[in-house]
C-alpha positions in Angstrom: 29.7 -1.2 13.3 26.3 0.0 11.9 24.0 1.4 14.4 20.6 -0.4 14.5 17.3 0.8 16.0 17.0 0.3 19.8 13.9 -1.2 21.3 11.9 1.2 23.5 12.7 0.9 27.2 9.0 0.4 28.1 8.7 -2.5 25.6 7.0 -2.5 22.2 3.4 -2.8 21.2 3.5 -6.3 19.6 1.7 -7.8 22.6 -0.4 -4.8 23.6 -4.1 -5.8 23.7 -5.8 -4.7 20.4 -9.1 -2.9 20.5 -11.2 -4.7 17.9 -14.5 -3.0 16.8 -16.9 -3.8 14.0 -19.4 -1.2 12.8 -19.9 1.4 10.2 -16.6 2.1 8.3 -15.2 5.0 6.3 -13.0 3.6 3.5 -12.4 3.7 -0.2 -12.9 0.5 -2.2 -10.0 -1.6 -3.6 -10.6 -0.3 -7.2 -8.5 2.7 -6.2 -5.4 0.6 -6.4 -5.7 0.4 -10.2 -4.7 4.0 -10.4 -1.1 3.3 -9.4 -1.0 -0.4 -10.6 -1.7 0.4 -14.3 1.2 2.8 -14.3 3.6 0.1 -13.0 2.6 -2.7 -15.4 3.1 -1.3 -18.8 1.5 -4.1 -20.8 -1.4 -4.8 -18.5 -5.0 -3.7 -18.7 -7.5 -3.6 -15.8 -11.1 -4.3 -16.8 -13.5 -3.6 -14.0 -16.7 -5.5 -14.2 -19.0 -3.1 -12.4 -21.4 -0.1 -12.6 -21.2 3.4 -13.9 -20.3 4.5 -10.3 -17.1 2.3 -10.6 -16.2 4.0 -13.9 -16.8 7.5 -12.4 -14.6 6.6 -9.4 -11.7 5.5 -11.5 -11.9 8.5 -13.9 -12.2 11.0 -11.0 -9.3 9.4 -9.0 -7.0 9.1 -12.0 -7.8 12.6 -13.5 -7.8 11.0 -17.0 -7.9 13.6 -19.8 -10.6 13.1 -22.4 -8.2 12.2 -25.1 -6.1 9.8 -23.0 -6.2 6.1 -23.5 -5.3 4.6 -20.1 -4.8 0.9 -19.3 -8.0 0.5 -17.4 -11.7 0.6 -18.2 -15.1 -0.6 -17.0 -17.4 -3.3 -18.4 -20.7 -1.7 -17.4 -23.2 -4.1 -15.8 -26.6 -3.0 -17.2 -30.0 -3.5 -15.7 -30.5 -6.7 -17.8 -27.3 -8.1 -16.4 -28.2 -7.3 -12.8 -31.7 -8.8 -13.3 -30.3 -12.0 -14.8 -32.0 -11.3 -18.1 -28.8 -11.4 -20.1 -25.9 -13.9 -20.1 -23.2 -11.8 -18.4 -20.5 -14.3 -19.3 -21.3 -14.0 -23.0 -21.3 -10.2 -22.7 -18.0 -10.3 -20.9 -16.4 -12.5 -23.6 -17.6 -10.0 -26.3 -16.2 -7.0 -24.4 -12.9 -8.7 -23.9 -12.6 -9.7 -27.5 -13.3 -6.2 -28.7 -10.8 -4.8 -26.2 -8.0 -7.1 -27.2 -8.7 -6.5 -30.9 -8.4 -2.7 -30.3 -5.4 -3.0 -28.0 -2.9 -5.6 -29.3 -0.3 -4.3 -26.9 -2.1 -6.0 -23.9 -0.2 -9.0 -22.5 -1.9 -9.2 -19.1 -5.6 -8.7 -18.6 -7.1 -8.4 -15.1 -10.8 -8.9 -14.6 -11.5 -6.9 -11.5 -14.6 -7.7 -9.4 -16.7 -4.9 -7.9 -19.6 -4.7 -5.5 -22.2 -5.1 -8.3 -20.5 -8.2 -9.8 -20.1 -9.8 -6.4 -23.7 -9.1 -5.4 -24.9 -11.0 -8.5 -22.3 -13.8 -8.0 -20.6 -13.3 -11.3 -17.9 -16.0 -11.5 -14.9 -14.0 -12.7 -12.5 -16.9 -11.8 -14.2 -19.1 -14.3 -14.3 -16.3 -16.8 -10.5 -15.6 -16.5 -9.7 -19.3 -17.0 -11.9 -19.5 -20.1 -10.6 -16.3 -21.6 -7.0 -17.3 -20.9 -7.5 -20.5 -22.9 -9.1 -18.5 -25.7 -6.4 -15.8 -26.0 -3.3 -17.8 -25.0 -0.4 -17.5 -25.5 -0.6 -13.8 -26.4 -2.6 -12.7 -23.4 -2.7 -14.0 -19.8 -6.1 -13.3 -18.1 -6.3 -13.1 -14.3 -8.9 -11.9 -11.9 -9.1 -10.3 -8.4 -11.6 -8.5 -6.3 -11.6 -4.7 -5.8 -15.0 -4.7 -4.1 -15.4 -2.3 -1.2 -17.9 -4.5 0.6 -15.3 -6.1 2.9 -12.0 -4.5 1.9 -10.2 -1.2 2.1 -8.6 0.6 -0.8 -5.0 -0.6 -0.6 -6.2 -4.2 -0.6 -6.8 -3.9 -4.3 -3.0 -4.0 -4.9 -2.7 -7.0 -2.5 -5.4 -8.9 -4.3 -3.9 -8.1 -7.7 -0.3 -9.2 -6.7 -1.7 -12.3 -4.9 -3.4 -13.4 -8.2 -0.1 -13.2 -10.0 1.9 -15.4 -7.7 0.4 -18.8 -8.6 1.1 -18.4 -12.3 4.8 -17.4 -11.9 7.2 -20.1 -13.1 9.1 -22.3 -10.6 12.7 -21.5 -9.9 15.5 -22.9 -7.8 17.7 -19.8 -8.1 18.8 -17.9 -5.0 17.1 -14.5 -5.6 15.7 -11.5 -3.8 12.2 -10.4 -4.6 11.0 -7.0 -3.6 7.2 -7.0 -3.2 5.0 -4.0 -3.6 4.3 -1.2 -6.1 6.6 1.8 -5.6 7.0 5.0 -7.7 9.8 4.3 -10.3 12.3 6.7 -8.8 11.8 5.1 -5.3 12.1 1.6 -6.7 15.4 2.6 -8.4 16.8 3.9 -5.2 16.0 0.7 -3.3 17.6 -1.5 -6.0 20.6 0.8 -6.2 21.2 0.7 -2.5 21.0 -3.1 -2.4 23.1 -3.5 -5.6 25.9 -1.4 -4.0 26.1 -4.1 -1.3 26.5 -6.8 -3.9 23.1 -8.2 -3.4 21.4 -9.8 -6.4 19.8 -10.8 -8.6 16.9 -8.6 -7.6 13.4 -9.0 -9.0 10.4 -6.8 -8.4 6.7 -7.7 -8.1 4.9 -6.2 -9.9 7.3 -6.2 -12.9 6.8 -3.7 -15.6 6.1 -6.3 -18.3 4.6 -9.8 -18.3 7.7 -11.4 -20.0 10.1 -10.1 -17.2 12.2 -13.0 -16.1 11.0 -14.0 -12.6 10.5 -17.3 -10.8 9.5 -18.4 -7.3 10.8 -21.3 -5.3 12.3 -22.4 -2.0 15.5 -20.4 -2.7 13.5 -17.2 -3.1 13.6 -14.7 -0.3 11.3 -11.7 -0.4 11.2 -8.3 1.3 7.9 -6.4 1.5 7.8 -2.7 0.8 4.1 -2.1 1.6 2.4 -3.2 4.9 -0.9 -4.0 3.3 0.2 -7.1 1.3 -1.0 -9.9 3.6 -2.5 -12.1 0.9 0.5 -11.7 -1.3 2.7 -12.6 1.6 0.7 -15.8 2.2 0.7 -16.7 -1.6 4.5 -16.4 -1.8 5.0 -18.6 1.3 2.7 -21.2 -0.3 5.1 -21.3 -3.2 8.0 -21.9 -0.9 9.5 -18.4 -0.7 10.7 -17.1 2.6 9.9 -13.7 4.0 12.6 -11.4 5.5 10.8 -9.6 8.4 11.8 -6.0 9.1 10.4 -2.6 9.9 9.1 -0.9 6.8 11.4 1.6 5.0 9.8 4.9 6.3 12.3 7.4 7.6 15.9 6.9 8.3 15.5 4.4 11.0 13.0 2.2 9.2 14.9 2.3 6.0 18.2 1.3 7.7 16.5 -1.6 9.6 14.8 -2.8 6.4 18.1 -2.7 4.5 20.0 -4.3 7.4 17.7 -7.3 7.5 18.2 -8.0 3.8 22.0 -7.4 4.2 22.2 -9.9 7.0 20.3 -12.5 4.9 22.9 -12.1 2.2 26.0 -12.0 4.5 26.9 -8.3 3.8 29.6 -7.1 6.2 29.3 -3.9 8.3 31.9 -2.0 6.2 30.1 -2.7 2.9 26.7 -1.8 4.5 28.1 1.5 5.9 29.7 2.4 2.6 26.4 2.1 0.8 24.2 3.7 3.4 26.1 6.3 5.5 25.8 9.2 3.1 22.0 8.8 2.4 21.4 8.1 6.1 23.0 11.4 7.0 20.9 13.3 4.4 17.7 11.6 5.7 18.5 12.5 9.3 19.1 16.2 8.4 16.0 16.4 6.2 13.8 14.8 9.0 15.2 17.2 11.6 14.4 20.2 9.5 10.9 19.1 8.4 9.8 17.8 11.8 10.3 20.9 13.9 6.6 21.6 14.0 5.9 18.0 15.0 7.9 17.7 18.2 5.8 17.4 21.2 2.5 17.2 19.2 -0.1 14.4 19.4 -1.4 12.3 16.5 -4.5 10.2 16.1 -4.8 7.6 13.3 -8.1 6.5 11.8 -7.9 3.1 10.0 -7.5 3.6 6.3 -4.5 2.4 4.4 -2.8 -0.1 6.7 0.3 2.2 6.7 -0.7 3.4 10.1 1.5 1.3 12.4 4.8 1.9 10.5 3.9 5.6 10.2 3.2 5.9 13.9 6.6 4.3 14.6 8.2 6.9 12.3 6.4 9.9 13.8 7.0 8.9 17.4 10.6 7.8 17.2 12.0 10.1 14.5 9.8 13.2 14.7 9.1 13.4 18.4 5.3 13.0 18.3 3.0 11.3 20.7 0.5 8.8 19.3 -2.9 8.7 21.0 -4.5 6.0 18.9 -3.2 4.0 16.0 -6.1 2.5 14.1 -5.6 0.1 11.2 -8.2 -1.8 9.1 -6.3 -5.0 9.6 -3.2 -5.8 11.7 -0.9 -8.5 10.2 1.8 -9.1 12.8 3.8 -11.1 10.3 4.2 -7.9 8.4 4.0 -5.0 10.9 5.3 -6.9 14.0 8.8 -5.5 13.7 7.3 -2.0 13.6 5.2 -2.8 16.7 8.4 -3.9 18.5 9.7 -0.4 18.0 6.5 1.5 18.8 6.6 2.2 22.5 3.6 1.3 24.7 1.1 4.0 25.3 -1.2 4.5 22.3 -4.4 2.6 21.9 -3.9 0.0 19.1 -7.2 -0.6 17.3 -8.2 -2.9 14.4 -11.3 -2.3 12.4 -13.7 0.5 13.0 -17.0 1.6 14.6 -16.8 5.1 13.2 -19.1 6.7 15.8 -17.2 5.3 18.8 -13.8 6.2 17.2 -15.0 9.8 16.5 -16.0 10.1 20.1 -12.5 9.1 21.2 -10.9 11.5 18.8 -13.0 14.4 19.9 -12.3 13.7 23.5 -8.6 13.5 22.9 -8.4 16.7 20.7 -5.1 15.6 19.0 -2.9 18.1 17.3 -3.1 16.1 14.1 -5.7 13.5 12.9 -4.8 11.2 10.0 -8.0 10.0 8.3 -9.9 9.5 5.1 -11.3 12.2 2.9 -14.9 11.7 4.2 -13.8 12.6 7.7 -11.3 15.3 7.1 -13.6 18.3 6.3 -16.0 17.6 9.2 -13.1 17.3 11.6 -11.5 20.5 10.2 -14.8 22.3 10.8 -14.5 21.2 14.5 -11.1 22.8 14.7 -9.0 19.7 14.3 -6.0 19.6 11.9 -6.2 16.7 9.6 -4.0 14.8 7.1 -5.6 12.8 4.2 -4.4 9.2 4.6 -4.8 8.5 0.8 -2.1 11.1 0.1 0.4 9.0 1.9 -0.2 6.2 -0.7 0.0 8.4 -3.8 3.1 10.3 -2.7 6.7 8.9 -2.8 7.5 8.4 0.9 9.8 5.3 1.2 13.5 5.2 1.8 16.2 7.8 2.6 15.7 10.4 0.0 12.0 10.8 0.7 12.3 10.8 4.5 12.2 14.6 4.8 9.2 14.8 2.4 7.4 12.2 4.6 7.9 14.3 7.7 6.8 17.4 5.7 3.5 15.8 4.8 2.6 15.7 8.5 4.1 19.1 9.5 2.3 21.2 6.9 -1.3 20.7 8.2 0.0 21.6 11.7 1.6 24.7 10.4 -1.5 25.6 8.5 -3.7 25.2 11.6 -1.3 27.4 13.5 -1.5 30.2 10.9 -5.3 30.0 10.8 -5.5 30.3 14.6 -3.2 33.4 14.4 -5.4 35.0 11.7 -8.5 34.3 13.7 -7.0 35.9 16.8 -6.2 39.0 14.9 
């Protein structure tokens, strides 16, 4: 019989009181999600309605070469737009018409709101409906917000996927939907593992192309691969689909529990499950053991950034032998991360939101061996002698499922090893 994760003897953190603070925050905006989404959806284009700052952010984050023609761009709001001296809707229609004439390969066009477009109350919902009528059936126009006013950077993907759910066709078919953008190689591993158990048909949101066969209905069950997809989760449930709750597939334990939850839903027996997972489970355990030697007995402090914090804390404490001091997350959606909280033993402070000054005080007082935080905090904390890990790297790096489990542990162990070497050099 397949071994499943055991609940901690002291009880999990699902019912632990959550420290909720609101103040100055340190986060990227949701536009950042376009960098990985435009690579997943091969016939989509993301048109940001924003400022030159928005354009510079995307170009810097993507590392776009001067001769490249990526599937994103920025419709720049000029001073006349911001002052209300020009009709921004007419200008947007013109820009979209020029874009589609130049790029006939586009099948999905996303109008992406930004801080400037939201400040001037530009109605992109109305614009997307109008443009969809004008350019149908060749192009479907949707809109979502990537503004950083009230969101963190991973919520750009959530808003994008949530905008797609209402326009998916209805279906009565019994299907599994995997929700969340993953690197292609990781997505292929997940689909392969499930297919070996006889589970199917399997659909993926986002799909690579707009014409991919996919429908939603009461017979659709979905498993989420990213813990920041709260709005998408709600949109799917409104369409009648049913969520399969499970820990997220980080590390050997999380991956096994995620797969087991889906297998149980589809009536897969223990022998079939073991045949599909035993070999990769063994590889994952070995890789984690080797990569986590520097982590055992060390402490970790999470600043809120990506919403991956709770599943990662579960992985580090249970599979890598670390002690979590504080696990901060921008938002805590227990419908998504509840199963991970069940496995995360009581002890760390669980915090939601951020007052950056108060949280920095707690971090400095604790002096953790490793601090997971955003880019804006990493260098100042390193200057104070704290080893840090950039949270954004955990989103851009393949870290899900068995074959990436050792790499995931290595992302955390490298900064601790580096800090140890620097201390040795300083002592000499």
